[in-house]
C-alpha positions in Angstrom: 0.1 0.1 0.1 1.0 3.6 -0.6 -0.2 5.9 2.2 0.0 9.8 2.6 -0.1 11.8 5.7 -0.9 15.4 5.5 0.8 17.5 8.3 4.2 18.5 9.7 4.4 18.2 13.4 4.9 15.8 16.3 1.3 14.4 16.0 2.0 13.6 12.3 5.3 11.9 13.3 3.5 9.8 15.9 0.8 8.7 13.3 3.5 7.9 10.7 5.5 5.7 13.2 2.4 3.9 14.2 1.3 3.4 10.4 4.6 2.0 9.7 4.1 -1.0 11.9 1.5 -2.2 9.3 3.6 -4.6 6.9 1.4 -3.9 4.0 2.6 -0.3 3.7 5.3 -0.1 1.0 5.5 3.6 0.6 4.7 6.3 3.2 4.6 10.0 2.3 4.6 13.0 4.5 3.3 16.4 3.0 5.3 18.3 3.9 6.5 16.5 7.0 9.8 17.8 8.5 13.5 16.8 8.4 13.1 14.8 11.5 10.7 12.3 9.8 13.0 11.6 6.9 14.0 8.1 8.2 10.2 7.2 8.7 8.7 8.8 5.5 9.3 10.2 2.2 9.1 13.9 2.5 7.2 16.0 -0.1 7.5 19.7 -0.4 3.8 20.3 -0.4 2.2 22.4 2.4 -0.9 21.2 4.2 -2.7 24.2 2.8 -2.1 23.4 -0.8 -5.0 21.2 -1.5 -4.7 21.2 -5.2 -1.3 20.0 -5.1 -2.0 17.5 -2.4 -4.8 15.8 -4.7 -2.4 16.1 -7.7 0.2 14.3 -5.9 -2.0 11.6 -4.4 -3.5 10.9 -7.8 -0.2 11.0 -9.7 1.6 8.7 -7.3 -1.2 6.1 -7.0 -1.8 6.7 -3.2 -4.1 4.1 -1.9 -5.0 5.9 1.4 -4.7 9.3 2.9 -4.6 10.6 6.4 -5.4 14.4 6.9 -4.1 15.3 10.4 -4.2 19.1 11.0 -7.4 21.2 11.6 -7.0 23.8 8.6 -7.0 21.3 5.8 -9.8 19.4 7.3 -11.9 22.5 7.7 -11.1 23.6 4.2 -12.2 20.3 2.7 -9.1 18.4 1.9 -10.8 15.0 2.6 -13.7 16.1 0.4 -11.3 16.9 -2.5 -9.3 13.5 -2.1 -12.5 11.4 -1.9 -13.8 13.1 -5.1 -10.5 12.1 -6.7 -11.0 8.5 -5.6 -8.5 8.5 -2.7 -10.1 6.9 0.5 -9.3 9.0 3.6 -9.1 9.2 7.4 -10.6 12.4 8.7 -13.9 14.2 8.5 -15.3 16.1 5.6 -15.5 19.8 5.8 -19.2 19.8 6.9 -18.3 17.7 9.9 -15.0 19.4 10.6 -17.0 22.5 11.4 -17.4 21.0 14.9 -14.0 22.6 15.5 -13.9 25.2 12.8 -16.8 27.1 14.4 -17.1 27.5 18.2 -20.5 29.0 17.6 -21.6 26.0 15.6 -20.3 23.6 18.4 -21.9 25.5 21.2 -25.3 25.8 19.5 -25.0 22.1 18.7 -24.6 21.2 22.4 -27.4 23.6 23.3 -29.8 22.0 20.8 -29.1 18.4 21.7 -28.6 18.8 25.6 -25.0 17.9 25.7 -23.4 19.4 28.9 -21.2 22.5 28.4 -20.5 25.9 29.8 -23.3 28.6 29.7 -22.5 31.1 26.8 -23.5 34.0 24.7 -22.6 34.7 21.0 -21.6 38.2 19.6 -21.0 39.5 16.1 -20.8 43.2 17.4 -18.0 44.3 19.5 -20.0 47.0 21.3 -22.6 44.6 22.4 -20.0 42.1 23.6 -18.2 44.9 25.6 -21.4 46.0 27.1 -22.2 42.3 28.3 -18.8 41.9 30.0 -19.6 44.9 32.2 -22.0 42.8 34.2 -21.2 39.2 33.4 -19.7 36.8 36.1 -15.9 37.1 36.3 -13.6 35.2 35.4 -15.1 34.6 32.0 -13.8 32.9 28.8 -13.6 34.8 25.5 -13.3 32.6 22.3 -12.7 33.5 18.7 -15.3 31.6 16.6 -12.9 30.2 14.1 -9.6 28.5 14.0 -6.7 30.3 15.6 -3.8 27.9 15.9 -5.1 27.1 19.5 -4.5 30.6 20.7 -8.1 32.0 20.2 -9.2 31.6 23.8 -8.6 34.0 26.5 -9.4 33.3 30.3 -10.2 36.8 31.5 -9.7 37.1 35.1 -10.8 40.8 35.2 -13.3 42.8 33.1 -10.3 44.8 31.7 -8.9 41.4 30.4 -12.2 40.5 28.9 -12.6 44.0 27.2 -9.0 43.7 26.0 -9.6 40.2 24.3 -12.9 41.5 22.7 -11.0 44.4 21.1 -8.1 42.4 20.1 -10.2 39.6 18.5 -13.0 41.6 16.9 -11.8 45.0 16.3 -7.9 44.5 15.9 -8.6 41.2 14.0 -5.7 39.5 15.6 -7.0 36.1 14.1 -8.4 37.6 11.0 -11.9 36.4 10.0 -11.8 33.9 12.7 -12.9 36.7 15.1 -15.8 38.0 13.2 -17.9 36.3 15.9 -17.0 35.4 19.4 -18.2 33.3 22.2 -18.3 34.6 25.7 -18.7 31.6 28.1 -19.0 30.7 31.8 -15.6 29.9 33.4 -15.7 26.1 34.4 -13.5 24.6 37.2 -12.1 21.1 37.8 -9.6 18.7 36.3 -9.3 18.9 32.6 -9.2 15.6 30.5 -8.6 15.0 26.8 -10.2 11.9 25.3 -9.6 11.1 21.5 -12.1 8.9 20.0 -12.4 6.9 16.7 -15.9 7.1 15.3 -17.3 6.3 11.9 -20.8 7.8 12.6 -22.2 4.4 13.8 -19.7 3.4 16.5 -17.7 5.4 19.0 -14.4 4.0 20.4 -12.7 6.3 22.9 -8.9 6.1 23.2 -7.0 6.2 26.4 -7.6 9.4 28.3 -4.8 12.0 28.6 -3.8 15.2 30.5 -2.1 18.1 28.6 0.2 20.6 30.1 -0.7 24.0 28.3 1.4 26.5 30.2 5.0 27.3 29.3 6.5 27.2 32.8 6.5 24.8 35.7 3.6 25.0 38.1 1.3 25.9 35.2 2.7 29.5 35.0 3.5 31.6 31.9 1.9 31.7 28.6 -0.5 29.2 27.0 1.3 27.1 24.4 0.3 24.3 22.0 1.1 22.0 24.9 4.4 21.4 26.8 3.8 17.6 27.6 1.1 14.9 28.2 0.5 12.0 30.2 -1.8 8.9 29.7 -4.0 7.7 31.2 -5.5 10.6 33.1 -6.0 9.5 36.8 -9.0 11.8 37.2 -10.8 10.0 34.4 -12.4 7.0 36.3 -14.4 4.1 34.9 -17.5 5.7 36.3 -16.8 9.1 34.7 -15.9 7.4 31.4 -19.3 5.6 31.3 -21.1 8.8 32.1 -19.1 10.6 29.2 -20.0 7.8 26.8 -23.8 8.2 27.6 -24.1 12.0 28.2 -21.5 13.3 25.6 -19.8 11.0 23.3 -22.8 9.1 21.8 -25.0 12.2 21.9 -22.4 14.1 20.0 -22.1 11.4 17.2 -25.9 11.2 17.0 -26.3 14.9 16.9 -23.9 15.3 14.0 -25.8 12.5 12.1 -29.1 14.2 12.7 -27.7 17.6 11.3 -26.6 15.7 8.1 -22.9 16.1 9.1 -21.7 12.6 9.9 -18.3 12.7 11.7 -15.9 10.0 10.5 -12.3 10.2 12.0 -10.9 11.1 15.3 -13.1 13.3 17.4 -11.4 15.0 20.2 -13.3 15.8 23.3 -11.8 18.4 25.7 -13.6 17.8 29.0 -13.7 19.7 32.3 -14.8 17.4 35.2 -16.9 19.8 37.3 -18.5 19.2 40.6 -22.0 18.7 38.9 -20.5 16.4 36.2 -18.3 16.3 33.1 -18.8 19.1 30.6 -17.4 19.8 27.1 -14.8 22.6 27.0 -14.1 22.0 23.3 -14.3 19.8 20.2 -11.4 19.2 17.8 -12.1 17.5 14.5 -8.6 15.7 14.7 -5.9 13.9 16.8 -4.6 16.3 19.6 -1.1 17.4 19.7 0.8 16.3 22.0 -1.9 14.0 23.2 -1.3 11.8 20.2 2.3 11.2 21.3 1.1 9.5 24.5 -2.1 7.8 23.3 -0.7 5.9 20.1 2.2 4.4 21.8 -0.4 2.7 24.1 -2.4 1.3 21.1 -1.9 -2.4 20.8 -4.1 -2.7 17.7 -3.1 -1.9 14.1 -3.7 1.9 13.6 -4.0 1.8 9.7 -6.6 -1.1 10.0 -8.6 1.0 12.5 -8.5 4.0 10.2 -9.7 2.0 7.2 -12.4 0.5 9.2 -13.6 4.1 10.1 -13.5 5.1 6.5 -15.6 2.1 5.5 -18.0 2.4 8.5 -17.2 -1.0 10.0 -15.5 0.3 13.2 -18.1 -1.7 15.2 -17.0 -4.9 13.9 -13.3 -4.7 14.9 -11.6 -4.8 18.3 -9.5 -1.8 19.4 -7.0 -2.7 22.2 -4.8 -0.4 24.4 -2.1 -1.4 26.8 -2.6 -1.3 30.6 0.5 0.7 31.0 1.2 4.4 31.1 2.9 6.9 28.9 4.5 10.4 29.4 5.6 12.8 26.6 7.9 15.8 27.5 8.0 18.4 24.9 11.6 19.9 24.3 11.0 23.4 23.1 13.2 26.4 21.8 13.7 28.7 24.8 11.5 31.6 24.6 8.5 29.7 23.0 5.6 30.6 22.6 7.1 34.1 22.3 10.2 34.8 20.2 12.8 32.2 19.8 15.8 31.3 17.6 15.8 28.5 15.1 18.7 26.7 13.1 20.5 25.2 16.1 22.0 21.9 15.5 19.8 19.0 16.7 21.3 15.7 17.8 19.0 12.8 18.8 21.2 9.9 20.1 20.5 6.6 18.2 19.3 4.6 21.2 16.2 6.9 21.8 15.3 7.7 18.3 12.3 5.4 18.2 11.0 7.2 21.3 11.4 10.7 19.9 8.6 12.5 17.8 10.0 15.5 15.8 7.8 18.5 15.6 10.1 21.3 14.2 13.2 20.4 12.3 14.9 21.2 9.0 18.0 20.2 7.0 20.9 22.8 6.9 24.2 21.9 5.3 23.2 18.3 5.7 22.6 18.6 9.3 19.5 18.3 11.3 18.6 21.8 12.9 15.7 23.1 14.9 12.9 24.8 13.0 10.1 25.6 15.3 9.0 26.5 18.9 8.1 23.0 19.9 11.0 20.8 18.5 10.7 17.3 19.9 8.4 15.1 22.1 10.2 12.6 24.1 7.8 9.8 25.0 8.2 6.8 27.4 5.8 4.0 27.9 6.1 1.9 31.2 3.9 -0.4 33.5 2.9 2.7 35.6 2.8 6.5 35.4 5.7 7.1 37.9 8.0 5.0 35.8 6.8 6.5 32.5 7.6 10.0 33.9 11.1 9.0 35.0 11.9 7.3 31.8 10.6 10.2 29.5 13.1 12.5 31.3 15.9 10.2 30.8 15.1 10.4 27.0 15.2 14.2 27.3 18.8 13.9 28.4 19.8 12.2 25.1 18.4 14.9 22.8 20.6 17.9 22.2 20.4 21.5 20.8 21.7 24.7 22.3 18.7 26.6 23.4 16.5 23.7 24.5 13.9 24.0 27.2 11.4 21.8 28.8 9.1 21.9 31.7 10.5 19.7 34.8 7.1 18.9 36.1 5.1 17.1 33.4 2.8 14.6 35.1 3.3 16.0 38.7 -0.4 17.0 38.9 -1.4 13.4 37.8 0.9 11.9 40.4 -0.8 13.9 43.1 -4.1 12.7 41.9 -2.8 9.0 42.1 -2.0 9.7 45.9 
């Protein structure tokens, strides 16, 4: 089989490494991938946003199956385009990817179908939004409607912060057209959980739960990032809560999308808050999370490509999806200064003995050498029998990757260990 993966980050590297385990795969392409994936896939210099070129390449090279991983090409209809050209795909079509592409759509969907989430108001007029935050409960959460690279959400701890967020998103157009509408919603409290789920619109198979660490600095301080590390499973996510989520959130979401004529096939990501009165949805994503994928897929015992094809062919309910009973920890090694300004082009060395445990998110070739080419550079992932061991082993892997301005949090998993106690 010839398989194509659209995307370039650590998530895509994790997907590629897992797909390679399938012996029927003879050729694996990454569009565009990054230099750190060169040993695992053939890199093709086509951006994830260049949909015409992606389709042209897939058809011209006789690709048998495509995996579209990032949010933007999914929302823009990459799967629709590939399917129209006769290429089977893993990932939702554009009309289902809207569940992430529009916060307004997803909030209204939850309201319509009684899926638990935070109370909210929608605004397309900045003046009305500014008037509303004069009296709404504080803290509050301000969200740009559309995609904003994971940065379109502001937790406003004061009215001034809420006003600044509204002006920045709606008037200064910090995220362009994504800020034409905003959602202002109730601030929820409780442990956060990420649950990625395979679904073909008929069956829903949740993967192992995980816990992301969004803040740049130890102790959950500093700026929000794309994620500085993850652990799995999340100790707050008990069997009782999992059963409740399946009944109150996961299956109702799948059925709601079917009723709306927007059947979702692919990986549906549930960002949950475990509140005192039960689990609630903070956000949906229409794809694998990053860096959650880097801890969830190493625990997957079943063949990923076979699962993906079962989703595409709507026979997910007929196969068995198995995960290890162990635990995993991923520590992200970033360029110092991320998510603000940082330097690229630093020589990057990954010692041979850990190459199979390192997912490369941002690297390029320069003068024949591997160099850093992003804020988040690597994800170092260890799998072990239990979480304390997985965390310890992940930090041992960190010691075997080298570049001059490397930075990582030293407390990935600390909150989870407290919960275990």
